[in-house]
KOLZAZA-637791 format. One record per residue (C-alpha): residue number from 1; residue in three letters; x, y, z; chain. Coordinates in steps of 0.05 Angstrom, whole numbers, plus 5000, padded with zeros to 4 digits. Each point is the difference from the previous one (the first is absolute). Layout:
<bamars>
{NUM,ALA,{X,Y,Z},A};
...
</bamars>
This chain:
<bamars>
{1,MET,{8377,4444,6689},A};
{2,PRO,{5001,5070,5005},A};
{3,LYS,{5053,5043,4970},A};
{4,SER,{5023,5052,5065},A};
{5,LYS,{4994,5003,5069},A};
{6,VAL,{4942,5045,5001},A};
{7,ASP,{4959,4954,4961},A};
{8,LEU,{5030,4946,5042},A};
{9,TYR,{4963,5040,5061},A};
{10,ALA,{4936,5018,4956},A};
{11,ALA,{4990,4925,4986},A};
{12,ILE,{5009,4977,5068},A};
{13,ARG,{4954,5047,5031},A};
{14,ARG,{4944,4984,4948},A};
{15,ASP,{5005,4928,5015},A};
{16,ALA,{5002,5019,5081},A};
{17,ARG,{4929,5032,4982},A};
{18,THR,{4969,4944,4976},A};
{19,GLY,{5021,4961,5066},A};
{20,MET,{5054,4964,4974},A};
{21,SER,{5053,4975,5064},A};
{22,THR,{5063,5027,4999},A};
{23,ARG,{5032,4925,4995},A};
{24,ALA,{4957,4994,4937},A};
{25,LEU,{5025,5073,4974},A};
{26,MET,{5078,4975,5021},A};
{27,ARG,{4989,4935,4960},A};
{28,LYS,{4970,5036,4941},A};
{29,TYR,{5049,5050,4989},A};
{30,GLY,{5066,4966,5021},A};
{31,VAL,{5017,5051,5059},A};
{32,GLY,{5009,5009,5074},A};
{33,TYR,{4954,5006,5065},A};
{34,GLU,{5041,5075,5004},A};
{35,THR,{4981,5021,4927},A};
{36,VAL,{4923,4975,5008},A};
{37,GLN,{4996,5041,5074},A};
{38,ARG,{5035,5063,4963},A};
{39,ALA,{4962,5001,4935},A};
{40,LEU,{4929,4993,5049},A};
{41,ILE,{5032,5061,5040},A};
{42,SER,{5017,5050,4949},A};
{43,ALA,{4988,5001,4919},A};
{44,LEU,{5064,5027,4988},A};
{45,PRO,{5059,4964,5006},A};
{46,GLU,{5050,5023,5043},A};
{47,PRO,{5065,5032,4989},A};
{48,ARG,{5059,4971,4973},A};
{49,LYS,{5048,5003,5056},A};
{50,LYS,{5070,5028,4976},A};
{51,MET,{5063,4960,5014},A};
{52,LYS,{5055,5018,5033},A};
{53,PRO,{5052,5040,4957},A};
{54,ARG,{5056,4949,4986},A};
{55,GLU,{5066,5014,5038},A};
{56,THR,{5051,5018,4958},A};
{57,ARG,{5082,5004,5016},A};
{58,LEU,{4984,5079,5011},A};
{59,ASP,{4953,4996,5055},A};
{60,PRO,{5059,4998,5050},A};
{61,TYR,{5033,5058,4974},A};
{62,LYS,{4931,5047,4986},A};
{63,PRO,{5005,5041,5073},A};
{64,VAL,{5077,5017,4973},A};
{65,ILE,{4979,5024,4941},A};
{66,ASP,{4945,5042,5026},A};
{67,ALA,{5051,5029,5060},A};
{68,ILE,{5037,5023,4931},A};
{69,LEU,{4947,5031,4963},A};
{70,THR,{4970,5034,5072},A};
{71,ALA,{5076,5031,5010},A};
{72,ASP,{5001,5022,4923},A};
{73,LEU,{4945,5049,5015},A};
{74,THR,{5043,5049,5043},A};
{75,ALA,{5061,4985,4960},A};
{76,PRO,{5026,5059,4936},A};
{77,ARG,{4960,4980,4936},A};
{78,LYS,{5066,4987,4962},A};
{79,GLN,{5029,4945,5057},A};
{80,ARG,{4938,4949,5012},A};
{81,HIS,{5004,4931,4978},A};
{82,THR,{4987,4978,4932},A};
{83,VAL,{4971,4929,4993},A};
{84,LYS,{5069,4973,4972},A};
{85,ARG,{5031,5030,5076},A};
{86,ILE,{4954,4966,5034},A};
{87,TYR,{5006,4938,4967},A};
{88,ASP,{5075,4999,5011},A};
{89,ARG,{4999,5028,5078},A};
{90,LEU,{4952,4933,5013},A};
{91,LEU,{5053,4956,4957},A};
{92,ASP,{5061,5034,5047},A};
{93,GLU,{4973,5011,5070},A};
{94,HIS,{4945,4943,4998},A};
{95,ALA,{5023,4943,4955},A};
{96,ALA,{4939,4995,4967},A};
{97,ASP,{4979,4946,4949},A};
{98,VAL,{4950,5048,4961},A};
{99,SER,{4995,5029,4930},A};
{100,TYR,{5000,5061,4967},A};
{101,GLN,{4933,4998,4978},A};
{102,MET,{4966,4978,5073},A};
{103,VAL,{5031,5064,5029},A};
{104,ARG,{4981,5045,4943},A};
{105,GLY,{4928,4972,5011},A};
{106,TYR,{4991,5015,5060},A};
{107,VAL,{5039,5066,5006},A};
{108,ALA,{4953,5025,4944},A};
{109,VAL,{4943,4988,5045},A};
{110,ARG,{5022,5016,5072},A};
{111,ARG,{5037,5068,4979},A};
{112,ALA,{4941,5035,4978},A};
{113,GLU,{4955,4967,5058},A};
{114,ILE,{5054,5026,5056},A};
{115,ARG,{5002,5063,4973},A};
{116,LEU,{4918,5013,5002},A};
{117,GLN,{5002,4965,5079},A};
{118,ALA,{5050,5058,5016},A};
{119,GLY,{4965,5055,4954},A};
{120,LYS,{5038,5021,4959},A};
{121,GLY,{4967,4954,4947},A};
{122,VAL,{4954,5038,4943},A};
{123,VAL,{4933,4956,4980},A};
{124,ASP,{4988,5001,4927},A};
{125,ALA,{4931,5033,5002},A};
{126,PHE,{4965,5043,4951},A};
{127,VAL,{4954,5057,5030},A};
{128,PRO,{4946,5022,4960},A};
{129,GLN,{5003,5076,4959},A};
{130,THR,{4948,5050,4991},A};
{131,HIS,{5008,5039,4942},A};
{132,ARG,{4971,5077,4985},A};
{133,PRO,{4976,5011,4935},A};
{134,GLY,{5045,5034,4945},A};
{135,ALA,{5069,4997,5053},A};
{136,GLU,{5038,4948,4987},A};
{137,ALA,{5020,4957,4949},A};
{138,GLU,{5053,4947,4979},A};
{139,VAL,{5052,4988,4945},A};
{140,ASP,{5038,4943,4970},A};
{141,PHE,{5022,4962,4942},A};
{142,GLY,{4996,4924,4983},A};
{143,ASP,{5039,4958,4946},A};
{144,VAL,{4958,4972,4939},A};
{145,THR,{5011,4953,4943},A};
{146,VAL,{4965,5026,4933},A};
{147,ASN,{5007,4964,4934},A};
{148,LEU,{5021,5068,4971},A};
{149,ALA,{4999,4992,4923},A};
{150,GLY,{5016,4932,5002},A};
{151,GLU,{5047,4997,5048},A};
{152,LEU,{4997,4985,5080},A};
{153,VAL,{5034,5066,5037},A};
{154,THR,{4992,5026,5075},A};
{155,CYS,{4955,5061,5005},A};
{156,TYR,{4993,5034,5061},A};
{157,LEU,{4923,5017,5021},A};
{158,PHE,{4991,5068,5047},A};
{159,ALA,{4946,4996,5052},A};
{160,PHE,{4969,5070,5029},A};
{161,ARG,{4951,4979,5055},A};
{162,LEU,{4951,5046,5035},A};
{163,SER,{5003,4967,5072},A};
{164,TYR,{4920,5017,5022},A};
{165,SER,{4965,4979,4933},A};
{166,GLY,{5059,4949,4978},A};
{167,LYS,{4987,5037,4930},A};
{168,ALA,{5068,4980,4958},A};
{169,VAL,{5028,5029,4941},A};
{170,HIS,{5042,4948,4966},A};
{171,ARG,{5059,5015,4936},A};
{172,ILE,{5051,4954,4971},A};
{173,PHE,{5069,5025,4983},A};
{174,ALA,{5060,4973,4970},A};
{175,SER,{5036,5021,5056},A};
{176,ALA,{4998,5017,5079},A};
{177,GLY,{5046,5070,4984},A};
{178,GLN,{4984,5065,5023},A};
{179,GLU,{4968,5015,4936},A};
{180,ALA,{4946,4946,5007},A};
{181,PHE,{4997,5016,5071},A};
{182,PHE,{4982,5074,4987},A};
{183,GLU,{4951,4979,4938},A};
{184,GLY,{4969,4953,5044},A};
{185,HIS,{4984,5056,5048},A};
{186,VAL,{4966,5043,4946},A};
{187,HIS,{4957,4952,4972},A};
{188,ALA,{4977,4974,5067},A};
{189,LEU,{4984,5073,5024},A};
{190,SER,{4966,5017,4937},A};
{191,MET,{4960,4944,4998},A};
{192,LEU,{4985,5007,5081},A};
{193,GLY,{4978,5081,4980},A};
{194,GLY,{5045,5018,5066},A};
{195,VAL,{5056,4991,5050},A};
{196,PRO,{4994,4968,5068},A};
{197,THR,{4999,5051,5057},A};
{198,GLY,{5038,4956,5053},A};
{199,LYS,{5054,4945,4992},A};
{200,VAL,{5022,4957,4943},A};
{201,ARG,{5040,4942,5019},A};
{202,TYR,{5059,4979,4960},A};
{203,ASP,{5055,4954,4995},A};
{204,ASN,{5079,5022,4993},A};
{205,LEU,{4998,4983,4934},A};
{206,ARG,{5058,5050,4963},A};
{207,ALA,{4958,5035,4961},A};
{208,ALA,{4980,5044,5059},A};
{209,VAL,{5050,4971,5056},A};
{210,ALA,{5078,5017,4987},A};
{211,GLN,{5020,4990,5082},A};
{212,VAL,{4965,4953,5055},A};
{213,LEU,{5033,5044,5059},A};
{214,GLY,{5006,4935,5054},A};
{215,LEU,{4944,4963,5028},A};
{216,SER,{4956,5068,5009},A};
{217,ARG,{4948,5022,4951},A};
{218,ARG,{5038,5064,4972},A};
{219,ARG,{5019,4993,4927},A};
{220,VAL,{5044,5037,4949},A};
{221,GLU,{4958,5008,4941},A};
{222,ALA,{5018,5005,4933},A};
{223,GLY,{4997,5075,4979},A};
{224,ARG,{4958,4990,4941},A};
{225,TRP,{4952,4965,5044},A};
{226,THR,{4995,5050,5049},A};
{227,ALA,{4986,5049,4949},A};
{228,PHE,{4939,4951,4967},A};
{229,ARG,{4976,4998,5070},A};
{230,SER,{4999,5073,5014},A};
{231,HIS,{4969,5007,4935},A};
{232,TYR,{4934,4952,5015},A};
{233,GLY,{5000,5018,5075},A};
{234,LEU,{5016,4930,5018},A};
{235,ASP,{5022,4981,5070},A};
{236,ALA,{5051,4935,4995},A};
{237,LEU,{5000,4950,5062},A};
{238,TYR,{5052,4939,4991},A};
{239,CYS,{4992,4937,5023},A};
{240,GLN,{5051,4961,5031},A};
{241,PRO,{5050,4966,4963},A};
{242,GLY,{4995,4937,4981},A};
{243,ILE,{4944,4944,5024},A};
{244,ARG,{4984,5035,5059},A};
{245,GLY,{4973,5053,4965},A};
{246,THR,{4957,4963,4950},A};
{247,HIS,{4939,5002,5047},A};
{248,GLU,{5005,5068,5009},A};
{249,LYS,{4966,5009,4929},A};
{250,GLY,{4975,4936,4997},A};
{251,GLY,{4930,5023,4958},A};
{252,VAL,{5042,5013,4936},A};
{253,GLU,{5043,4941,5008},A};
{254,GLY,{4934,4958,4986},A};
{255,GLN,{4976,5054,4957},A};
{256,ILE,{5048,4971,4955},A};
{257,GLY,{4997,4925,5016},A};
{258,TRP,{4934,5010,4992},A};
{259,PHE,{5004,5027,4932},A};
{260,ARG,{5052,4966,4975},A};
{261,ARG,{4956,4936,5010},A};
{262,ASN,{4938,5021,4971},A};
{263,HIS,{5019,5043,4946},A};
{264,LEU,{5073,4974,4977},A};
{265,VAL,{4983,4934,5000},A};
{266,PRO,{5011,4966,4948},A};
{267,VAL,{5059,5040,4967},A};
{268,PRO,{4966,5058,4967},A};
{269,GLU,{5029,5000,4926},A};
{270,VAL,{4999,5071,4965},A};
{271,ASP,{5041,5032,4950},A};
{272,THR,{5016,5065,5043},A};
{273,LEU,{4998,5026,5083},A};
{274,ALA,{4950,5048,4974},A};
{275,GLU,{4955,4946,4976},A};
{276,LEU,{4997,4974,5058},A};
{277,ASN,{4999,5062,5046},A};
{278,GLU,{4939,5017,4964},A};
{279,MET,{4963,4922,5021},A};
{280,ILE,{5029,5021,5075},A};
{281,ASP,{4961,5069,5009},A};
{282,GLN,{4942,4968,4969},A};
{283,TRP,{5007,4938,5062},A};
{284,ASP,{5018,5052,5044},A};
{285,GLU,{4931,5026,4984},A};
{286,GLN,{4967,4939,5000},A};
{287,ASP,{5029,4989,5074},A};
{288,ASP,{4958,5055,5032},A};
{289,ALA,{4942,4949,4998},A};
{290,ARG,{5036,4944,5057},A};
{291,ARG,{4998,5000,5071},A};
{292,ILE,{5054,4995,5047},A};
{293,ARG,{4991,4940,5045},A};
{294,SER,{4939,5020,5042},A};
{295,HIS,{4997,5070,4982},A};
{296,PRO,{4922,5010,4992},A};
{297,ARG,{5017,5054,4946},A};
{298,THR,{5036,4992,4927},A};
{299,ILE,{5061,5040,4992},A};
{300,GLY,{4965,5045,4949},A};
{301,GLU,{4962,5018,5049},A};
{302,TYR,{5051,5013,5061},A};
{303,PHE,{5034,5033,4944},A};
{304,ALA,{4946,5052,4985},A};
{305,THR,{5006,5021,5077},A};
{306,GLU,{5071,5013,4994},A};
{307,GLN,{5010,5023,4935},A};
{308,PRO,{4979,5080,5021},A};
{309,LEU,{5034,4994,5059},A};
{310,LEU,{5078,4995,4952},A};
{311,ALA,{5038,5063,5003},A};
{312,PRO,{4990,5035,4926},A};
{313,LEU,{5059,4982,4947},A};
{314,PRO,{5051,5057,4981},A};
{315,GLU,{4981,5039,4936},A};
{316,GLU,{5067,4997,4967},A};
{317,ALA,{5029,4935,4983},A};
{318,PHE,{5075,4970,5022},A};
{319,GLU,{5046,4976,4960},A};
{320,THR,{5005,4919,5014},A};
{321,GLY,{5058,4994,4947},A};
{322,ARG,{5071,4995,5011},A};
{323,LEU,{5051,5051,4961},A};
{324,SER,{5060,4977,4971},A};
{325,THR,{5051,5035,4944},A};
{326,PRO,{5034,4944,4961},A};
{327,ARG,{5043,5007,4945},A};
{328,VAL,{4984,4968,4929},A};
{329,ASP,{5061,4954,4982},A};
{330,ARG,{5020,4986,4932},A};
{331,TYR,{4947,4944,4994},A};
{332,SER,{4947,5052,5007},A};
{333,GLN,{4973,4967,5066},A};
{334,ILE,{5006,5026,5078},A};
{335,CYS,{5009,4960,5055},A};
{336,VAL,{4943,5004,5058},A};
{337,ARG,{5001,4951,5057},A};
{338,MET,{5044,4960,4967},A};
{339,ASN,{4961,4988,4941},A};
{340,ARG,{5007,5040,4936},A};
{341,TYR,{4949,5028,4952},A};
{342,SER,{5008,5035,4933},A};
{343,VAL,{4994,5066,4977},A};
{344,PRO,{4996,5033,4934},A};
{345,VAL,{5072,4997,4971},A};
{346,ARG,{5000,5077,4997},A};
{347,LEU,{5019,5005,5069},A};
{348,ILE,{5062,4959,5001},A};
{349,GLY,{5045,5039,5048},A};
{350,ARG,{4950,5043,5034},A};
{351,THR,{4976,4996,5075},A};
{352,VAL,{4920,4998,4996},A};
{353,ARG,{4952,4998,5070},A};
{354,VAL,{4966,4934,5014},A};
{355,MET,{4936,4997,5034},A};
{356,LEU,{5007,4926,5030},A};
{357,HIS,{4917,4980,5018},A};
{358,ALA,{4973,4931,5041},A};
{359,SER,{4988,4973,4922},A};
{360,GLU,{5028,5037,4955},A};
{361,LEU,{5058,5058,4989},A};
{362,VAL,{5000,5056,4958},A};
{363,VAL,{5056,5042,4969},A};
{364,TYR,{4999,5077,4987},A};
{365,ASP,{5049,5032,4956},A};
{366,GLY,{4991,5065,5023},A};
{367,ARG,{4923,5019,5007},A};
{368,GLU,{4993,4948,4944},A};
{369,GLU,{4977,4928,5014},A};
{370,VAL,{5044,4951,4959},A};
{371,ALA,{4986,4938,5027},A};
{372,ARG,{4952,4955,5045},A};
{373,HIS,{5015,4922,5009},A};
{374,GLU,{4966,4963,5046},A};
{375,ARG,{5041,4979,5058},A};
{376,LEU,{5041,4941,5010},A};
{377,ILE,{4987,4949,5058},A};
{378,ALA,{5067,4956,4999},A};
{379,ARG,{5063,5036,5005},A};
{380,ASN,{5054,4998,4939},A};
{381,GLY,{4955,5006,4948},A};
{382,THR,{4983,5041,4939},A};
{383,ARG,{4938,5030,4969},A};
{384,LEU,{5021,5035,4928},A};
{385,GLU,{4952,5032,4953},A};
{386,LEU,{5016,4989,4918},A};
{387,ASP,{4979,5076,4991},A};
{388,HIS,{5052,5027,5038},A};
{389,TYR,{5057,4975,4944},A};
{390,LEU,{4965,5011,4943},A};
{391,GLU,{5045,5057,4989},A};
{392,ALA,{5060,4966,5004},A};
{393,LEU,{4969,4937,4968},A};
{394,ILE,{4988,5047,4930},A};
{395,ARG,{5075,5008,4996},A};
{396,LYS,{5006,4934,5024},A};
{397,PRO,{4942,4953,4968},A};
{398,GLY,{5054,4937,4998},A};
{399,ALA,{4985,4996,5084},A};
{400,LEU,{4932,5000,5004},A};
{401,PRO,{5000,4915,4995},A};
{402,GLY,{5033,4999,5051},A};
{403,ALA,{4984,5052,5049},A};
{404,THR,{4969,4979,5064},A};
{405,ALA,{4945,5058,4997},A};
{406,LEU,{4979,4962,4949},A};
{407,ASP,{4996,4929,5031},A};
{408,GLN,{4960,5038,5058},A};
{409,ALA,{4952,5033,4956},A};
{410,ARG,{4982,4940,4965},A};
{411,ALA,{4991,4969,5064},A};
{412,ALA,{4950,5057,5032},A};
{413,GLY,{4965,5000,4929},A};
{414,ARG,{5019,5063,4978},A};
{415,PHE,{5043,4965,4940},A};
{416,THR,{4953,4958,4965},A};
{417,PRO,{4996,4946,4950},A};
{418,ILE,{4975,5044,4947},A};
{419,HIS,{5062,5044,5011},A};
{420,ASP,{5048,4941,4989},A};
{421,ALA,{4959,4982,4935},A};
{422,TRP,{5006,5071,4966},A};
{423,TRP,{5071,5003,5024},A};
{424,ASP,{5007,4931,4969},A};
{425,ALA,{4964,5031,4942},A};
{426,ALA,{5038,5059,4995},A};
{427,ALA,{5076,4974,5004},A};
{428,LYS,{4977,4965,4940},A};
{429,ALA,{4987,5049,4962},A};
{430,HIS,{5042,5049,5027},A};
{431,GLY,{5057,4961,5025},A};
{432,GLU,{5019,4986,5069},A};
{433,ARG,{5031,5072,5022},A};
{434,GLU,{4948,5048,4961},A};
{435,GLY,{4934,4947,5013},A};
{436,THR,{5024,5004,5080},A};
{437,ARG,{5008,5074,4994},A};
{438,ALA,{4932,5003,4970},A};
{439,LEU,{4970,4959,5059},A};
{440,ILE,{5040,5056,5041},A};
{441,GLU,{4960,5051,4978},A};
{442,VAL,{4942,4962,5008},A};
{443,LEU,{5013,4995,5070},A};
{444,LEU,{5010,5076,5014},A};
{445,LEU,{4934,5015,4968},A};
{446,SER,{4966,4968,5064},A};
{447,ARG,{5020,5061,5039},A};
{448,HIS,{4944,5031,4957},A};
{449,LEU,{4947,4944,4989},A};
{450,PRO,{4973,4954,5042},A};
{451,HIS,{5037,4933,5007},A};
{452,GLU,{4927,4957,4975},A};
{453,HIS,{4997,5047,4932},A};
{454,LEU,{5076,4996,4991},A};
{455,VAL,{4986,4919,4999},A};
{456,ALA,{4933,5006,4957},A};
{457,GLY,{5048,5048,4949},A};
{458,LEU,{5055,4950,4995},A};
{459,ALA,{4949,4941,4997},A};
{460,ALA,{4961,5042,4939},A};
{461,ALA,{5074,5017,4977},A};
{462,LEU,{5029,4932,4989},A};
{463,LYS,{4930,4975,4973},A};
{464,SER,{5006,5053,4945},A};
{465,GLY,{5080,4988,4991},A};
{466,ALA,{5016,5073,5026},A};
{467,LEU,{5066,4985,5032},A};
{468,THR,{5012,5080,5020},A};
{469,ALA,{4992,5036,5063},A};
{470,ASP,{4958,5051,4959},A};
{471,ALA,{4952,4948,4978},A};
{472,VAL,{4993,4980,5070},A};
{473,ALA,{4986,5066,5029},A};
{474,LEU,{4945,5015,4941},A};
{475,GLU,{4969,4925,5026},A};
{476,ALA,{5004,5026,5080},A};
{477,ARG,{4969,5058,4983},A};
{478,LYS,{4939,4975,4951},A};
{479,ALA,{4996,4947,5066},A};
{480,ALA,{5005,5056,5055},A};
{481,ASP,{4940,5041,4950},A};
{482,ALA,{4957,4930,4999},A};
{483,ASP,{4995,5001,5075},A};
{484,THR,{4985,5068,5001},A};
{485,GLU,{4946,5013,4953},A};
{486,PRO,{4936,5016,5029},A};
{487,GLU,{4942,4953,4984},A};
{488,GLN,{4964,5025,4942},A};
{489,ALA,{4921,5014,5029},A};
{490,PRO,{4947,4969,4957},A};
{491,PRO,{4959,5042,4956},A};
{492,SER,{4932,5035,5020},A};
{493,THR,{4947,4984,4958},A};
{494,GLY,{4954,5055,5028},A};
{495,SER,{4972,5065,4960},A};
{496,GLY,{5045,5060,4992},A};
{497,SER,{5060,4962,5024},A};
{498,GLN,{5064,5002,4967},A};
{499,ILE,{5053,4939,5000},A};
{500,GLY,{5058,5006,5049},A};
{501,MET,{4963,5055,5041},A};
{502,ALA,{4973,4984,5069},A};
{503,GLN,{4935,5034,5022},A};
{504,LEU,{4981,5027,5065},A};
{505,PRO,{4938,4965,5034},A};
{506,ALA,{4934,5039,5000},A};
{507,ALA,{5003,5018,5068},A};
{508,VAL,{5063,5034,4990},A};
{509,ARG,{4977,5045,4948},A};
{510,ALA,{4933,5014,5030},A};
{511,HIS,{5041,5028,5049},A};
{512,LEU,{5053,5051,4948},A};
{513,PRO,{4987,5068,4994},A};
{514,PRO,{4975,5031,4932},A};
{515,ASP,{5048,5003,4952},A};
{516,LYS,{4985,5082,4978},A};
{517,ARG,{5057,5004,4953},A};
{518,PRO,{4977,5021,4927},A};
{519,LEU,{5005,4946,4945},A};
{520,PRO,{5060,4999,4962},A};
{521,SER,{5008,5035,4930},A};
{522,VAL,{5038,5011,4943},A};
{523,ALA,{4981,5066,4976},A};
{524,HIS,{5065,5029,5022},A};
{525,TYR,{5036,4961,4947},A};
{526,ASP,{4964,5033,4948},A};
{527,GLN,{5039,5073,5010},A};
{528,LEU,{5059,4950,4968},A};
{529,LEU,{4953,4999,4931},A};
{530,ARG,{5011,5080,4999},A};
{531,LEU,{5075,4984,4996},A};
{532,ARG,{4994,4955,4941},A};
{533,PRO,{5048,5037,4936},A};
{534,PRO,{4967,5021,4942},A};
{535,ASP,{5005,4951,4933},A};
{536,ARG,{5044,5017,4944},A};
{537,PRO,{4973,5019,4936},A};
{538,THR,{5016,4935,4949},A};
{539,GLN,{5046,5014,4944},A};
{540,SER,{4965,4984,4931},A};
</bamars>
């Protein structure tokens, strides 16, 4: 038996061509006379008739609802009927036996239809656009999840996309603040090698917009953003607020989604954001070889045409960091954006300058850089550097075992198990206080010696039982000398060569000028013989 009506019609037509009668076809396939005749007339079954909509209790009141919605077209905007008000009027004025859900579903459809019939509705349509090369661009942020040093954190993907070629530059930051916004622009413009000459479309993000003025496109910009735009010659165009404006920069909206699905799935696992951004630079370069939808050329080929048309970059750099001047508290810490960072204890009570960047902050005392920290992502965090507290710990060695800075140094790998082993041995040999003080003196050596050489010195001193800071310093310098000692060249076996001396190639010696200097002589030293004192007479 045929599976579908099309198969049934095909079977009936095939048997009819063999001369089978209509009655025999009806008997074979178990169908009526009309079905056989329709199959013989057309190979395609007739479309199924649409069933008449089932009547509902709302049908008698639909003209009433339509009249209310039509009257709302000319009513004041704030005094138009809501679904709840229409439902209440049906109950009060018409004693209608209907539910609120029935009214809500009908109004949701009919309100838009009535506005459209009256010429006041808006048809959702998209008009294709043509972009001039080197003229337009779009910028946006998108959130991404990253496994950063074993912990899942939410970061922010900055995207700068040229509208003509589709060339996009990406950067991941720990925050979407103004510092990240500026640094993303600087990186993107440097990678592109120029600045778009036309409009650059933006959301109304707080890094750029301080206030949206009504329903217009006029904005009160943030002061530093205005200065940044002026420095690079960017012409900003701000989209409509909310969901209404997303289509105005649909290129970068889709680009962020595409990049996230194709390069950040599965969730990347990295130790630092700098490592991830190096990978992103490589992905951006690889994406130049792809085609966007049905474009005949690749992104890289379009960008090769667009890049010479970009405006040149300014010669001077723009300071993207945010300057603040906090005061160092008695814990030798400063508070920046609700997070605390350590500085050297000698600065307690003084005011320092802090330059906050998207990924790090730098602390200055006058013109001198005194501390540099990786910026914390979450709020109310603390980042301490053990080296900043060594001058205080040398006077209070008992505070070292419970120091928060020591715990963070262990977690970061700066305070290794070799440090702990040497500390335990020194404490047994010299006592707890003096052993801890000896360890602090060793830690002070890290200001002059590389970390890996100091660890090697600790291991060598521990192996030999030399549990003093001087011994560790000596062993660390030996390790440093071993790393920097040049490889000795193998001795030459040629005639006239000397061990340890390199000879010039014959081709070079052939072009050297002749040496006209006289041969060295020791004749001048014979004059010293004339000054020899006469021999004394011997006494008999």
